[in-house]
C-alpha positions in Angstrom: 10.4 -2.7 -21.0 12.1 -6.1 -21.9 12.0 -8.5 -18.3 12.8 -11.6 -18.9 16.3 -12.4 -17.9 18.2 -12.0 -14.5 19.7 -9.2 -16.8 16.9 -7.7 -17.6 15.5 -7.4 -14.0 18.7 -6.1 -12.7 19.7 -3.6 -14.8 15.4 -2.3 -14.2 16.7 -2.6 -10.4 20.2 0.0 -11.5 18.1 2.0 -13.3 16.1 2.9 -10.3 19.2 3.4 -8.0 21.7 4.7 -10.2 20.1 8.0 -10.4 20.6 8.4 -6.6 24.7 8.3 -6.8 25.1 12.0 -7.2 23.3 12.8 -4.0 25.2 10.9 -1.3 27.4 12.8 1.2 30.6 13.0 1.2 31.3 9.9 3.9 28.0 7.9 2.5 26.4 7.6 5.0 23.9 10.4 4.1 21.5 10.6 0.8 19.5 14.1 0.8 16.8 13.5 -1.9 14.7 16.5 -1.3 13.6 19.1 1.3 10.2 18.3 2.3 10.1 16.6 6.1 8.8 14.0 7.8 7.5 13.8 11.7 11.3 12.2 12.7 14.2 14.1 12.8 16.9 14.9 9.7 19.5 12.1 11.3 16.6 9.9 10.8 15.9 11.1 7.2 19.0 10.9 6.2 19.5 7.2 7.3 16.2 6.3 6.1 16.8 7.2 2.3 20.2 5.6 2.6 19.1 2.3 3.8 15.9 2.1 2.0 18.3 0.9 -1.8 19.7 -1.9 0.2 16.3 -3.4 0.1 17.5 -3.9 -4.1 20.9 -4.0 -3.9 20.7 -6.5 -1.2 19.2 -9.2 -3.4 21.3 -7.9 -6.2 24.4 -8.7 -4.8 23.6 -11.5 -3.4 22.2 -13.0 -6.6 25.9 -12.7 -8.1 25.0 -8.8 -9.1 28.4 -6.6 -9.4 28.6 -2.6 -8.7 31.5 -1.2 -7.4 30.5 1.8 -6.9 27.7 1.3 -5.0 29.9 -1.8 -2.7 32.0 1.2 -1.8 28.9 3.8 -0.9 27.5 1.5 1.5 30.5 0.1 2.7 31.8 3.6 3.8 27.8 4.7 4.6 27.4 1.8 7.3 31.1 2.5 8.5 30.7 6.5 9.4 26.5 6.5 10.3 27.4 4.0 12.9 30.5 5.8 14.6 30.3 8.2 17.4 32.8 10.1 16.6 32.2 10.9 12.7 30.5 13.2 11.7 27.7 12.2 10.1 26.7 9.6 12.7 23.2 8.9 12.5 22.5 9.9 16.0 21.2 8.4 19.3 18.4 6.0 19.0 14.8 6.8 21.5 11.5 4.9 22.0 9.7 4.0 18.9 12.2 5.6 16.8 12.1 5.8 12.8 15.7 4.5 12.9 14.6 1.0 14.0 12.6 0.8 10.9 15.8 1.1 8.8 17.9 -1.2 10.5 15.9 -4.2 8.9 17.2 -4.0 5.4 21.0 -3.5 7.2 20.3 -6.9 8.4 18.9 -7.7 5.6 22.3 -7.2 4.0 24.3 -8.7 6.8 22.1 -11.7 6.2 22.6 -12.3 2.5 25.3 -9.9 1.4 27.6 -10.3 3.9 30.4 -10.4 1.4 29.6 -6.2 0.5 28.3 -5.0 3.6 30.5 -7.4 6.4 33.0 -9.4 6.2 34.9 -5.8 4.3 34.6 -4.1 7.8 37.2 -4.3 10.4 36.7 -5.5 13.6 36.0 -2.1 15.0 33.3 -1.4 12.2 31.7 -4.8 12.7 31.6 -3.9 16.4 29.8 -0.3 16.0 27.7 -1.5 13.7 26.7 -4.2 16.5 26.7 -1.3 18.6 24.4 1.0 17.0 21.8 -1.8 15.5 22.0 -3.6 19.2 20.2 -0.1 19.9 16.6 -1.7 19.1 16.6 -4.2 22.1 16.9 -1.0 24.7 14.4 1.1 23.9 10.4 0.0 23.4 8.5 -0.6 19.6 5.5 0.4 18.4 3.3 -3.0 18.6 3.0 -3.3 14.6 4.8 -4.6 12.0 7.8 -2.6 13.5 8.7 -5.2 16.4 9.9 -7.6 13.5 12.5 -4.9 12.8 13.6 -6.7 15.7 13.4 -10.0 14.9 15.6 -9.0 11.5 18.6 -7.3 13.4 18.6 -10.4 16.4 18.9 -12.7 13.8 21.6 -11.5 11.7 23.8 -10.9 14.9 22.9 -14.3 15.8 23.9 -15.2 12.1 27.5 -13.9 12.2 28.1 -14.6 15.8 28.0 -10.7 17.5 25.9 -10.1 20.4 22.6 -10.3 20.6 19.0 -10.7 22.7 17.7 -14.2 22.7 15.2 -13.2 24.9 13.9 -9.7 23.0 13.8 -12.2 19.8 11.5 -14.9 21.6 9.3 -12.1 22.8 8.9 -10.2 19.7 7.9 -13.8 18.0 5.4 -14.5 20.5 3.9 -11.5 20.0 3.5 -11.7 16.3 1.4 -14.4 16.7 -1.2 -12.7 18.9 -1.4 -10.6 15.8 -2.5 -14.1 13.7 -6.2 -13.7 12.5 -6.5 -17.0 10.0 -6.4 -18.0 6.3 -2.8 -16.5 6.5 -3.9 -12.5 7.5 -2.4 -11.2 10.7 -3.5 -7.8 11.7 -0.9 -5.2 12.1 -1.1 -5.3 15.8 -2.7 -2.9 18.0 -3.8 -0.5 15.3 -6.3 -3.5 13.6 -5.5 -3.0 10.4 -5.2 -5.1 7.5 -3.8 -3.0 4.3 -0.2 -4.4 1.8 1.8 -4.0 5.7 0.6 -7.6 5.8 2.1 -8.2 2.7 5.4 -6.2 2.6 5.9 -6.4 6.2 4.6 -9.5 8.2 4.8 -12.0 6.0 8.1 -10.2 4.0 9.7 -10.4 7.7 8.5 -13.8 8.6 9.6 -15.2 5.4 12.9 -13.6 5.9 13.1 -15.5 9.0 12.0 -18.8 7.9 14.7 -18.3 5.4 18.0 -17.7 7.7 16.6 -19.7 10.7 14.6 -23.1 9.3 17.5 -25.0 10.9 17.1 -23.5 14.0 13.9 -23.0 14.7 12.3 -25.2 11.9 8.6 -25.3 13.5 8.4 -21.4 13.0 9.8 -21.5 9.7 7.4 -24.0 8.5 4.4 -22.3 9.9 5.4 -19.1 8.7 6.1 -20.4 5.1 2.5 -22.1 5.4 0.3 -19.1 6.6 2.3 -17.1 3.1 0.8 -20.3 1.0 -2.6 -19.4 2.5 -2.6 -15.5 2.1 -1.0 -16.0 -1.3 -4.4 -17.4 -2.6 -6.6 -14.3 -1.6 -4.1 -11.6 -2.1 -3.4 -12.8 -5.6 -6.6 -10.6 -6.2 -5.8 -7.8 -5.3 -4.3 -7.3 -8.6 -5.6 -7.3 -12.3 -4.9 -9.1 -15.3 -2.2 -5.5 -16.1 -0.8 -6.1 -12.5 -2.3 -3.1 -11.4 -2.7 -3.5 -7.5 -5.8 -1.6 -5.6 -5.0 1.6 -4.2 -5.7 0.6 -1.0 -4.8 1.8 2.6 -1.7 3.7 3.8 2.0 4.0 2.4 0.5 3.7 -1.3 3.8 5.7 -2.1 5.9 2.7 -1.9 4.2 2.2 -5.0 5.7 -1.2 -6.6 6.3 -3.3 -3.4 2.6 -3.9 -3.5 3.6 -7.1 -5.7 7.0 -8.1 -3.2 4.9 -10.8 -1.1 5.5 -13.2 -4.1 9.0 -11.3 -4.7 9.8 -12.6 -1.2 7.7 -16.4 -1.6 10.1 -17.4 -4.3 12.9 -16.1 -2.3 12.1 -18.4 0.0 11.0 -21.0 -2.2 7.4 -21.0 -2.1 5.4 -21.2 -5.3 1.9 -19.9 -4.0 1.4 -20.2 -8.2 3.6 -21.6 -11.2 6.6 -19.6 -11.2 5.6 -18.6 -14.7 2.1 -16.7 -13.3 4.5 -14.9 -10.8 7.1 -14.1 -13.4 4.0 -12.5 -15.1 2.4 -11.1 -12.3 5.4 -9.3 -11.5 7.2 -8.2 -14.1 3.6 -6.9 -15.4 3.5 -4.7 -12.1 6.7 -3.6 -12.7 6.3 -2.2 -16.1 2.6 -0.5 -15.3 4.5 1.8 -12.5 7.7 2.7 -14.6 5.6 4.1 -17.2 4.0 6.8 -15.5 5.5 9.8 -14.1 6.4 8.9 -10.8 10.0 10.5 -11.1 11.4 13.9 -10.7 13.7 15.1 -13.9 16.3 13.7 -12.1 15.0 10.5 -12.3 14.3 10.7 -7.9 11.4 8.7 -6.7 9.2 11.1 -5.8 6.1 11.1 -2.8 3.0 9.8 -4.1 1.5 7.5 -6.2 0.6 7.4 -10.2 2.3 10.8 -10.0 4.3 13.7 -7.2 1.6 14.2 -4.8 1.9 15.2 -0.8 -1.9 16.1 -0.6 -2.3 11.8 -0.3 1.0 11.4 1.9 1.6 9.9 5.6 3.4 12.2 8.1 5.9 9.3 8.1 7.3 10.2 3.9 10.1 11.6 4.1 12.2 12.3 0.0 13.7 9.2 0.7 10.6 7.3 1.7 9.4 6.0 -1.8 12.4 3.7 -2.0 10.3 1.0 0.2 9.7 -0.3 -3.4 12.7 -1.7 -3.9 11.7 -4.2 -1.7 9.8 -5.6 -5.1 13.2 -7.5 -6.1 13.7 -9.5 -3.5 13.5 -12.3 -6.6 17.5 -11.0 -7.6 18.6 -13.1 -5.2 17.8 -16.3 -7.0 20.4 -18.3 -8.8 21.0 -18.3 -12.3 20.2 -21.3 -13.0 16.4 -21.0 -11.7 13.3 -21.3 -14.0 11.9 -17.5 -12.9 15.4 -16.0 -15.2 14.3 -18.8 -18.8 10.4 -19.1 -18.2 8.0 -16.8 -20.3 5.6 -14.8 -18.4 2.0 -16.4 -18.6 -1.4 -14.5 -16.9 -3.1 -14.4 -13.5 -5.1 -17.9 -12.8 -8.5 -18.5 -14.0 -10.1 -16.7 -10.4 -14.0 -16.8 -9.6 -15.6 -13.6 -9.5 -15.8 -12.9 -6.2 -14.1 -13.4 -3.3 -15.0 -12.1 -0.1 -11.8 -11.9 2.4 -13.4 -12.1 6.1 -9.9 -11.5 7.9 -9.0 -8.2 5.5 -11.9 -6.7 6.1 -13.2 -6.5 2.2 -15.3 -7.7 -0.6 -12.6 -8.2 -3.5 -14.7 -8.9 -6.8 -12.7 -9.5 -10.2 -13.9 -8.1 -13.2 -10.2 -9.4 -14.9 -9.2 -6.1 -16.5 -9.8 -4.5 -13.6 -10.2 -5.6 -10.0 -12.9 -3.6 -6.9 -12.4 -4.1 -3.4 -16.1 -3.1 -1.6 -15.2 -2.1 2.4 -16.8 -1.7 5.4 -14.7 1.5 7.1 -13.1 -1.1 9.6 -9.6 0.7 10.4 -7.9 2.5 13.7 -9.0 5.8 13.4 -5.5 6.8 14.6 -3.8 8.3 11.0 -0.7 9.3 9.4 -2.5 11.0 6.8 -5.8 10.6 4.5 -6.8 8.1 6.6 -10.5 8.2 5.7 -9.8 8.1 2.1 -7.5 5.0 2.2 -9.6 2.6 4.4 -13.2 4.1 4.7 -14.4 4.5 0.6 -17.3 2.1 -0.5 -14.8 0.9 -3.1 -11.2 0.9 -4.3 -10.6 -0.1 -8.1 -7.4 -0.8 -9.5 -8.0 1.5 -12.9 -10.4 4.7 -11.6 -7.8 4.7 -8.4 -9.0 6.8 -5.1 -9.0 10.5 -4.6 -8.1 12.7 -1.4 -9.7 15.3 0.2 -8.3 18.5 0.5 -11.2 20.2 2.5 -13.9 19.7 4.1 -15.6 23.6 3.0 -16.5 22.1 -1.0 -17.3 18.8 -2.7 -14.9 19.8 -5.3 -12.3 20.4 -2.6 -13.6 16.8 -0.7 -13.3 15.0 -3.9 -15.8 11.9 -2.2 -15.4 9.5 -4.8 -17.3 6.5 -3.4 -18.6 7.6 -0.8 -22.1 9.3 0.3 -21.5 12.7 1.3 -23.5 14.8 3.5 -23.6 18.9 2.8 -24.6 20.4 6.5 -24.0 24.2 7.4 -21.5 24.5 4.7 -19.0 21.3 5.3 -19.1 17.9 3.8 -19.3 14.8 5.9 -19.1 11.0 5.1 -18.1 7.5 6.6 -15.3 8.5 8.3 -15.5 4.7 10.3 -17.9 2.4 10.5 -19.6 1.8 13.8 -20.8 -2.5 13.0 -19.7 -4.4 9.5 -20.0 -7.9 8.4 -19.2 -9.2 5.2 -20.9 -12.3 3.7 -20.6 -14.4 0.7 -22.5 -12.0 -1.7 -22.3 -8.0 0.4 -20.8 -5.7 2.8 -22.7 -4.4 5.4 -21.9 -1.6 7.6 -23.2 0.8 10.2 -21.8 4.8 10.4 -22.6 7.9 11.5 -21.3 10.8 9.5 -23.1 14.1 11.3 -24.6 13.7 15.3 -28.4 12.5 14.7 -27.5 11.1 11.9 -27.2 7.6 11.3 -26.8 4.9 8.2 -26.9 1.1 6.9 -25.1 0.9 3.9 -25.3 -2.2 2.5 -23.5 -3.0 -0.8 -23.7 -5.9 -3.5 -21.1 -6.2 -6.1 -21.8 -7.9 -9.5 -20.7 -8.0 -12.7 -21.2 -4.4 -13.9 -20.5 -2.7 -10.5 -22.4 -2.4 -7.5 -25.8 -1.7 -6.0 -25.7 0.5 -2.7 -28.7 0.8 -0.1 -29.1 3.2 2.3 -31.3 3.0 5.2 -31.1 6.4 7.1 -32.1 7.8 10.2 -31.8 11.5 10.5 -33.0 14.5 12.9 -32.1 17.1 10.4 -32.7 18.0 6.9 -29.9 18.0 4.8 -28.5 17.0 1.2 -26.3 13.9 0.2 -24.1 12.9 -3.0 -23.8 9.2 -3.4 -20.3 9.6 -5.7 -19.3 6.9 -8.2 -15.9 6.3 -9.5 -13.5 9.3 -10.4 -13.1 9.6 -14.1 -10.4 11.1 -15.8 -10.9 14.1 -17.5 -7.2 14.3 -19.3 -3.8 16.4 -18.5 -1.3 16.8 -20.5 -3.6 14.5 -23.4 -6.8 14.3 -24.2 -8.7 11.4 -23.2 -12.3 11.7 -25.0 -13.5 12.9 -21.7 -17.3 13.0 -22.1 -20.2 13.5 -19.3 -23.6 13.3 -19.2 -26.0 14.3 -16.4 -29.8 13.1 -17.3 -32.6 12.9 -14.8 -31.7 10.8 -12.2 -28.6 9.4 -13.0 -25.0 10.4 -14.2 -22.4 9.6 -15.9 -18.7 10.6 -17.0 -16.6 8.3 -19.8 -13.3 8.6 -22.1 -11.7 5.9 -23.9 -10.6 3.4 -21.6 -13.3 3.7 -18.9 -16.7 4.9 -17.5 -18.7 5.2 -14.7 -22.3 6.0 -14.2 -24.3 6.5 -11.0 -28.4 6.5 -11.1 -31.3 6.3 -8.2 -33.1 3.2 -8.3 -37.0 4.5 -7.9 -39.1 1.5 -6.9 -41.9 0.3 -4.3 -39.1 0.7 -1.4 -38.1 4.4 -2.5 -40.8 7.0 -0.3 -42.4 8.1 -2.9 -44.0 11.3 -1.4 -41.1 12.5 -0.7 -39.5 11.5 -4.1 -42.3 14.0 -5.9 -41.0 16.8 -3.9 -37.8 17.1 -4.0 -36.4 13.9 -6.4 -32.9 12.7 -6.8 -31.2 14.1 -9.5 -28.0 13.3 -11.3 -25.2 15.6 -10.5 -21.7 15.9 -11.4 -18.9 17.2 -9.4 -15.6 18.4 -10.6 -12.4 17.9 -8.5 -9.7 19.5 -7.2 -7.2 18.7 -9.5 -4.3 16.3 -8.3 -6.9 14.7 -5.6 -7.2 11.5 -7.4 -4.1 9.2 -6.9 -3.5 8.4 -10.6 -5.1 11.0 -12.2 -4.1 14.6 -12.2 -8.1 15.6 -13.6 -11.2 14.3 -13.2 -14.6 14.3 -12.8 -17.0 12.5 -10.1 -20.4 10.9 -11.2 -23.0 11.2 -7.8 -26.7 11.5 -7.2 -27.8 14.3 -5.3 -30.8 13.0 -2.7 -32.6 15.0 -0.5 -32.0 13.7 2.7 -35.7 14.5 5.4 -36.1 13.9 8.9 -37.2 10.3 10.0 -36.4 7.2 8.3 -35.8 6.4 4.6 -33.6 4.0 2.1 -32.3 5.4 -0.6 -30.7 2.7 -3.4 -28.7 3.7 -5.9 -26.4 2.1 -8.6 -23.0 2.8 -9.6 -22.2 0.7 -13.3 -18.5 0.7 -14.0 -16.6 -0.7 -17.5 -13.2 -0.4 -18.2 -12.0 -0.6 -22.2 
């Protein structure tokens, strides 16, 4: 796909949204894209699908783009959805309501494209819209990135001279400060999570605040911009040379929103890296996604990651949810004469291989053609879906991706790539969450328990070829454990030249573009008497289809260990290569 000029990127954005047009309701306030459901009600589901395309349309309009049909759809839909008398009214709001999430995109439109979504409305229609948005000030919000939805609503109302809550605005801005950790990193509120929500939510919204409120609140604007510049130095490591992003954390179905932080930096006039570098990263990232089968037969975005996949979904993923990814197009707001539209793409800057990110609880290693993040398993236990897979694995890689479990009954259903999986009484037990952890300049350490009576201390040391794992295990029972490597594609619609080899204490899976070898390291630290009786052996797991996020069929090389009562140490080497 040619992505160079402003028109190229505008056409790209519209190619994603144009297929939605047949699915808007008569009054345009409802957008029905499927029959699967999230935990929230149908009114919120319709509003979500309606609102999220605005993340792409608003900067398109603000940057001079014209699309009369969408302009009419959104003027009509905003009018109907916020009119209590209209049959397509979005419904009343309650505490912690999903509708509050979707108000952010509407506020984005009021602030940056008022000529489309605000100015043409009648006084009555404006009042209805204002009253609806202000409901966010009347109900409690989760203490996380959600507080910034209320910030956007209030500054949008302030900008157009309408009723807003200065008290709630100040309260939420002060609340944001309690999230800040250092080096540009926040945590996502009281959950403690550090993932893409720091980039495509907290930084994204705080930079919008900095742009809109620069004159009214210059100190905060300056602070938010400075934090974003600092954050960028580490966040750039989450991408490899081809623009692929580390598949880590929740909401991965938002796909190309992964790079939207750099888009909003451009909107805010920030250049943490030269414009050609930022253009190259954004363009390559978009291309990697758009070449994948992420759309259905009608070219509607699906829930999933590299392909449609409900197994990896969160409880809040409705059919319209993936359009959060339209945040990537924030740079469309740039004027026609901005250098972004004329410069040639540049590669990533030269990066040091290792980047320990203590505030992110990750050790990121940049190999160039792939990037891996090594995690200690620090996260909130209150999950939304597949949280163990999304936060608790030893390693996350841009090219190998990760797998999610279908069950805890069988290894092939559990697909425990990059986990030490204990097989006990017919069940699979892995690291769910660590009890303690530490990230140094060279390694990641965590202490965890997969099962009552078993404690593991794991030290991971990344290097140029892969990484080494040392597990110090104290167990009250005998059992078997599988130390698993990366999942490797064995092909789907096309052959990939897959080869597997199990030999002694190692197992290898490879194809035309990558390889993973897992080997037991037997040295003086190994309890040789136990090894002699039940030595480790290479093992290959044929994971269930559709467990890996990028590849529909995979195999996972592993080493099978006998775990005895008492204390023992096992050492596993994982070599990973991307060709």
